C-alpha positions as CSV (number, residue, x, y, z in Angstrom):
1,M,-66.7,-24.4,38.2
2,I,-67.2,-21.3,36.2
3,R,-63.3,-21.6,35.2
4,S,-63.7,-24.9,33.8
5,F,-66.5,-23.5,31.8
6,K,-64.9,-20.7,30.3
7,K,-61.9,-22.9,29.6
8,Y,-64.4,-25.8,27.9
9,L,-66.1,-22.7,26.0
10,L,-62.7,-21.5,24.7
11,L,-61.7,-24.8,23.6
12,I,-65.1,-25.3,21.3
13,I,-64.6,-21.9,20.0
14,L,-61.1,-22.7,18.7
15,I,-61.9,-26.4,17.2
16,L,-64.8,-24.3,15.3
17,A,-62.4,-21.5,13.9
18,C,-59.8,-24.2,12.9
19,S,-62.3,-26.0,11.1
20,G,-63.5,-23.3,8.3
21,G,-66.3,-23.6,5.6
22,E,-63.8,-25.4,2.8
23,N,-61.5,-28.3,2.7
24,S,-58.0,-26.8,3.6
25,P,-55.0,-28.5,1.4
26,T,-54.2,-31.1,3.8
27,D,-58.2,-32.1,4.2
28,S,-58.8,-35.2,2.9
29,G,-61.8,-33.6,1.2
30,N,-58.6,-32.5,-1.3
31,D,-58.2,-36.0,-2.2
32,N,-54.5,-36.1,-1.3
33,G,-55.3,-38.3,1.9
34,G,-54.0,-35.1,4.3
35,V,-50.5,-36.0,4.2
36,N,-48.8,-32.8,2.3
37,A,-49.3,-29.3,4.0
38,N,-49.5,-27.9,-0.1
39,L,-51.9,-29.6,-2.3
40,Y,-49.4,-28.8,-4.9
41,E,-46.3,-30.1,-3.7
42,F,-46.3,-33.8,-4.8
43,P,-43.2,-35.2,-3.0
44,N,-43.5,-38.5,-5.3
45,A,-43.1,-36.7,-8.2
46,V,-39.3,-37.4,-9.6
47,N,-37.0,-34.8,-10.3
48,Y,-36.0,-36.3,-14.0
49,G,-33.6,-32.9,-15.2
50,L,-29.9,-33.7,-15.5
51,S,-27.5,-31.0,-16.6
52,N,-26.1,-33.4,-19.6
53,Q,-28.6,-35.3,-20.7
54,V,-31.9,-33.9,-22.8
55,E,-35.0,-34.5,-21.3
56,V,-38.1,-34.7,-23.6
57,V,-41.7,-35.1,-22.6
58,T,-44.9,-35.6,-24.4
59,W,-48.2,-35.0,-22.8
60,N,-51.9,-34.3,-23.9
61,V,-53.6,-32.5,-20.9
62,R,-56.9,-32.8,-22.0
63,N,-58.8,-29.6,-22.8
64,F,-56.4,-27.6,-21.0
65,P,-57.8,-26.1,-18.6
66,Q,-60.8,-28.1,-17.8
67,D,-60.9,-27.4,-14.2
68,S,-60.1,-24.4,-12.0
69,T,-57.0,-25.8,-10.6
70,S,-55.4,-27.5,-13.9
71,D,-53.4,-24.6,-13.8
72,D,-51.8,-25.3,-10.7
73,Y,-51.5,-29.0,-11.3
74,V,-49.7,-28.7,-14.5
75,K,-47.5,-26.0,-13.4
76,A,-46.3,-27.6,-10.6
77,L,-45.6,-31.1,-12.0
78,L,-43.9,-29.4,-15.0
79,E,-41.5,-27.4,-12.6
80,K,-41.1,-30.8,-10.4
81,W,-40.0,-33.2,-13.2
82,N,-37.7,-30.1,-14.9
83,A,-37.5,-31.6,-18.0
84,D,-35.8,-29.4,-21.1
85,I,-38.6,-29.9,-23.5
86,Y,-42.0,-30.3,-22.9
87,L,-44.7,-31.1,-26.4
88,L,-48.4,-30.7,-24.8
89,Q,-51.3,-31.2,-26.9
90,E,-54.8,-30.1,-26.2
91,I,-54.1,-26.2,-25.4
92,D,-57.1,-24.2,-25.4
93,D,-57.1,-20.9,-27.3
94,S,-60.2,-20.3,-28.0
95,N,-60.5,-17.2,-26.4
96,G,-57.6,-15.3,-28.6
97,K,-54.4,-16.5,-26.8
98,P,-53.4,-19.9,-25.3
99,A,-55.0,-21.1,-22.0
100,I,-51.6,-22.3,-20.8
101,E,-49.5,-19.0,-21.2
102,S,-50.2,-17.3,-17.7
103,I,-48.4,-20.5,-15.9
104,V,-45.3,-20.6,-18.2
105,N,-44.9,-16.7,-17.8
106,S,-44.7,-17.6,-14.1
107,M,-42.2,-20.2,-14.5
108,P,-38.5,-18.3,-14.7
109,N,-36.9,-21.1,-16.2
110,Y,-39.1,-22.0,-18.9
111,S,-40.4,-20.1,-22.0
112,Y,-42.7,-20.9,-24.4
113,V,-44.2,-21.3,-28.6
114,F,-47.6,-22.2,-29.4
115,D,-49.0,-22.9,-32.6
116,E,-51.7,-20.7,-34.3
117,K,-54.1,-22.8,-36.1
118,S,-55.3,-25.6,-33.9
119,Q,-57.2,-23.3,-31.6
120,S,-59.1,-25.5,-28.8
121,L,-57.5,-28.1,-29.5
122,G,-53.6,-26.3,-29.8
123,F,-49.8,-27.4,-29.2
124,A,-47.3,-26.0,-26.9
125,L,-43.5,-26.0,-26.9
126,I,-42.4,-25.4,-23.3
127,Y,-38.7,-25.6,-23.0
128,R,-35.8,-24.7,-20.4
129,N,-34.4,-21.4,-21.6
130,D,-31.1,-22.3,-19.7
131,Y,-30.6,-25.1,-22.2
132,V,-32.7,-24.3,-25.2
133,T,-32.6,-22.1,-27.6
134,Y,-36.2,-21.6,-29.6
135,I,-34.7,-20.7,-33.5
136,S,-38.1,-21.1,-35.6
137,K,-41.3,-22.4,-36.0
138,N,-43.3,-24.0,-39.2
139,E,-47.1,-25.6,-38.8
140,L,-47.1,-27.9,-41.9
141,W,-49.4,-27.8,-44.3
142,Q,-51.3,-25.5,-42.5
143,D,-52.5,-24.0,-45.8
144,E,-53.6,-27.1,-47.2
145,S,-57.4,-28.0,-47.5
146,N,-59.5,-28.9,-44.0
147,S,-62.4,-30.3,-46.1
148,S,-63.2,-33.9,-47.1
149,G,-65.1,-32.8,-50.0
150,D,-61.8,-31.3,-51.7
151,C,-60.2,-34.9,-51.2
152,N,-61.6,-36.6,-54.7
153,G,-60.4,-39.8,-54.0
154,D,-56.7,-38.8,-52.8
155,Y,-55.4,-37.6,-49.1
156,L,-53.0,-35.4,-51.0
157,N,-56.0,-33.2,-51.9
158,C,-56.6,-32.6,-48.2
159,K,-54.0,-33.2,-46.1
160,L,-54.8,-30.9,-43.2
161,Y,-58.4,-32.6,-42.6
162,M,-56.3,-36.1,-42.6
163,F,-55.0,-34.5,-39.3
164,A,-58.3,-33.1,-37.9
165,G,-57.3,-29.6,-38.9
166,R,-54.5,-29.8,-36.4
167,P,-51.2,-29.0,-38.6
168,P,-48.5,-30.8,-36.9
169,M,-46.2,-27.7,-35.1
170,E,-42.3,-28.2,-36.1
171,T,-40.0,-26.5,-34.3
172,Y,-35.9,-25.8,-34.9
173,L,-34.2,-25.7,-31.2
174,S,-30.3,-25.8,-30.0
175,W,-29.9,-27.8,-27.0
176,T,-26.6,-27.4,-25.0
177,D,-25.2,-27.7,-21.5
178,G,-22.0,-25.8,-22.1
179,T,-20.1,-28.4,-23.2
180,K,-22.1,-29.9,-25.7
181,T,-24.1,-28.7,-28.6
182,I,-26.9,-30.6,-30.5
183,N,-29.9,-28.8,-32.8
184,L,-33.2,-30.7,-32.9
185,Y,-36.4,-30.4,-34.8
186,T,-39.2,-31.4,-32.6
187,I,-42.7,-31.9,-34.6
188,N,-45.8,-32.4,-32.5
189,V,-48.6,-34.2,-33.4
190,H,-52.3,-34.8,-32.5
191,Y,-53.7,-37.3,-34.7
192,K,-57.4,-38.2,-35.4
193,A,-59.4,-39.5,-32.8
194,L,-62.3,-42.4,-32.0
195,G,-63.5,-45.0,-34.7
196,D,-61.8,-48.3,-35.0
197,G,-57.9,-49.5,-36.2
198,V,-59.0,-50.8,-39.1
199,Y,-57.4,-49.1,-42.2
200,Q,-60.1,-48.3,-45.4
201,P,-58.0,-47.2,-48.0
202,N,-61.2,-46.0,-50.2
203,D,-62.7,-44.0,-47.4
204,L,-60.7,-41.3,-46.6
205,Q,-63.1,-40.1,-44.2
206,H,-62.4,-43.2,-42.1
207,E,-60.7,-42.1,-38.3
208,A,-58.1,-45.1,-38.6
209,T,-57.5,-44.3,-43.0
210,R,-57.1,-40.6,-42.1
211,R,-54.3,-41.6,-39.1
212,H,-52.5,-43.7,-41.2
213,N,-52.5,-41.0,-44.4
214,S,-50.9,-39.1,-41.1
215,S,-48.5,-40.9,-40.9
216,L,-47.6,-41.3,-44.2
217,L,-47.5,-37.2,-45.0
218,L,-44.8,-37.1,-42.3
219,T,-42.8,-40.2,-43.0
220,D,-42.5,-38.3,-46.7
221,Y,-41.9,-34.9,-45.6
222,L,-39.1,-36.2,-43.1
223,L,-37.4,-38.0,-45.4
224,S,-38.0,-35.4,-48.4
225,N,-36.7,-32.6,-46.0
226,R,-35.3,-33.6,-43.0
227,A,-33.1,-37.2,-43.4
228,N,-29.9,-35.2,-42.3
229,D,-31.5,-33.4,-39.1
230,N,-31.9,-34.8,-35.5
231,V,-35.9,-35.3,-35.5
232,I,-38.1,-36.0,-32.4
233,L,-41.6,-36.7,-33.3
234,A,-43.6,-36.9,-30.5
235,G,-47.8,-36.4,-29.3
236,D,-50.9,-38.2,-29.2
237,F,-51.4,-40.4,-32.4
238,N,-54.6,-41.8,-31.2
239,N,-53.7,-45.5,-32.5
240,I,-57.1,-47.2,-31.7
241,G,-56.9,-50.6,-32.1
242,A,-54.4,-53.4,-31.8
243,Q,-51.6,-52.3,-30.1
244,N,-48.7,-53.1,-32.3
245,I,-46.7,-52.1,-34.8
246,T,-48.7,-53.0,-38.0
247,N,-51.3,-50.8,-36.2
248,P,-52.2,-48.5,-39.2
249,A,-51.4,-44.9,-37.2
250,L,-48.0,-46.0,-36.6
251,S,-47.4,-48.7,-39.3
252,P,-45.4,-46.5,-41.9
253,F,-42.9,-45.5,-38.9
254,T,-42.6,-49.1,-37.3
255,D,-43.6,-51.8,-40.0
256,E,-39.8,-53.0,-42.0
257,D,-41.9,-55.6,-43.3
258,N,-44.7,-53.5,-45.3
259,F,-42.9,-49.8,-45.6
260,D,-39.7,-48.9,-46.6
261,S,-39.8,-45.9,-44.6
262,A,-39.8,-47.6,-41.4
263,S,-36.0,-48.4,-40.9
264,S,-35.4,-44.6,-41.1
265,F,-37.4,-44.3,-37.9
266,K,-37.2,-45.5,-34.1
267,L,-40.4,-45.9,-31.7
268,T,-38.4,-45.4,-28.7
269,D,-41.6,-46.7,-26.8
270,L,-41.8,-49.9,-28.7
271,N,-41.2,-52.1,-25.6
272,I,-43.6,-49.9,-23.6
273,L,-46.0,-50.4,-26.7
274,L,-45.3,-54.1,-27.2
275,G,-45.8,-54.4,-22.8
276,P,-48.4,-54.9,-20.4
277,E,-51.4,-52.9,-20.4
278,S,-50.9,-51.4,-16.8
279,G,-47.7,-49.8,-18.4
280,W,-49.5,-47.7,-21.2
281,S,-49.8,-44.2,-21.3
282,W,-53.7,-44.1,-21.6
283,Q,-55.6,-46.2,-18.8
284,G,-58.9,-44.8,-20.0
285,W,-60.0,-43.6,-16.6
286,G,-63.9,-43.2,-16.8
287,S,-63.8,-44.1,-20.4
288,S,-65.8,-47.0,-22.5
289,Y,-62.6,-47.4,-24.6
290,S,-60.2,-49.6,-22.8
291,E,-56.4,-49.2,-22.5
292,S,-54.0,-48.1,-25.0
293,H,-51.0,-46.7,-25.5
294,F,-51.7,-43.7,-27.8
295,D,-48.6,-41.4,-26.7
296,H,-45.3,-41.7,-28.6
297,I,-41.9,-40.3,-29.3
298,I,-40.4,-41.4,-32.6
299,I,-36.8,-40.9,-33.6
300,N,-35.2,-40.2,-36.8
301,Q,-31.9,-42.3,-38.1
302,P,-29.2,-39.5,-37.6
303,L,-30.5,-39.7,-33.6
304,F,-30.0,-43.4,-33.5
305,T,-26.5,-42.8,-32.6
306,F,-27.2,-41.7,-29.1
307,D,-30.1,-43.8,-28.8
308,A,-28.0,-46.7,-27.2
309,T,-27.7,-44.2,-23.8
310,S,-31.3,-43.5,-23.9
311,T,-34.1,-44.3,-21.5
312,V,-37.9,-44.0,-22.1
313,E,-41.0,-44.1,-19.4
314,V,-44.6,-43.1,-19.1
315,I,-44.7,-41.1,-16.1
316,N,-47.1,-42.6,-13.5
317,L,-49.5,-39.9,-12.8
318,P,-51.6,-41.4,-9.9
319,N,-48.2,-42.4,-8.1
320,Q,-46.5,-39.1,-8.5
321,V,-49.7,-36.7,-8.0
322,G,-51.0,-39.1,-5.2
323,I,-55.2,-38.2,-6.5
324,S,-57.4,-40.5,-7.4
325,T,-57.8,-41.6,-11.1
326,G,-61.2,-39.8,-11.4
327,N,-59.6,-36.2,-10.1
328,L,-56.6,-36.9,-12.7
329,R,-58.8,-36.9,-15.4
330,N,-60.9,-34.3,-14.6
331,K,-58.3,-31.9,-12.9
332,V,-55.3,-32.6,-14.6
333,S,-55.5,-35.3,-17.5
334,D,-56.6,-38.9,-18.5
335,H,-53.2,-39.3,-20.5
336,Q,-50.1,-40.2,-18.8
337,P,-46.6,-38.4,-20.3
338,V,-44.0,-40.3,-21.8
339,M,-40.7,-39.3,-21.3
340,Y,-37.6,-40.1,-23.7
341,R,-34.0,-39.0,-22.1
342,F,-30.4,-39.5,-24.1
343,Y,-27.3,-38.4,-23.8
344,P,-26.0,-36.1,-26.5
C-alpha cells in the first residue's frame, strides 16, 4: 500500500514539474495548435529560392517590431522563403538604428541596406549575398520640402510631402547565378495612407491626391533617368478606394487610356488586383477598412522581356505561419507579402 502511494505521489510530482508556469512552444496557448516542436519552424512555409531565378518580395511588416516575438517570426519567415531580394516597409528607426538590423546580422546568407530619412516608418533592402551584390543607394527627393505650406498650388514644390516624408529608396544591384548576370534598380515605396480614393487635384493635402502625385513623380523620374535600365518598383501603395487600374495611386502606371506613361510599365500583380478579395495582400484583420490589394510590384519596359517566364503571388500568411489572423496582425504584420519571380 505504501509502495503504491509513493508511485502515485511521484507521478503527480512529475506531471507538475512538466507543466511549468508558461506555455511551451507546443502549447495551444502559443496558437500553433500544439503541432510544432518549434514555434518558429513553420512547416507549411514554402522555400521559394531557386538558383537560376530572381525572387523579389515586397512586405510591409507593420511598425516592426510591434511585439517581443516579431524578430523571431520575421527572421524565420525570411530565411524559410529564401528569396533573393526583400523590400520591406515600416522598419522602426526611432532609437538611432533600424530595429531589424540585429536579426539580419544573425542571418548568415543575407546582407542589408537601410534608408536614412524615414526613421519610424523606414525601408529595408535585405538580399542574399551569394547572388546579389549591392552597388549604391539613392533616397529620391530626400532634400525636397516635406511641408504642405511650401506647395503653393504645385506638388513639384513639395515632393517629399507627397510621399509623407518617406523618400523612395532606390538601390542599384547586380544579380548573378554564376552563369547569368542582370543589373537591377529596385525602388522601395510607401505611399500616404488613409483618406479615400477620390482624386482632388486642387487639394494637395488630400491623401488620394498625394498618392497620385507620388506616382506622377516616379513615372517622370523613371522615364527621364532609368528608361534603359531594369527597374523593379515595389512597396505599399495604399491605393484605397476602387481596386482597379484607374485608382489614382496606380493610374500613371496602369491606365493607358489616360496616361502615356502607363505603356512603359507593367503591374505584375494585375490579375491579383482584379481578382477575388480573398487573394488580396491586405485582408483588413481587425480593421474597420475592408479588404484591399495595397502591395504591388511594378516593372519597367526593359524587364518586359523576362516577364513571359515570371510568376507572381500573394504569400498566404495564415496558411504558412499557422497562427490566428489576430496574432498575425499583432505579432507579424497585417499585410501579406507579394512575391515576383522571373528567369533572367
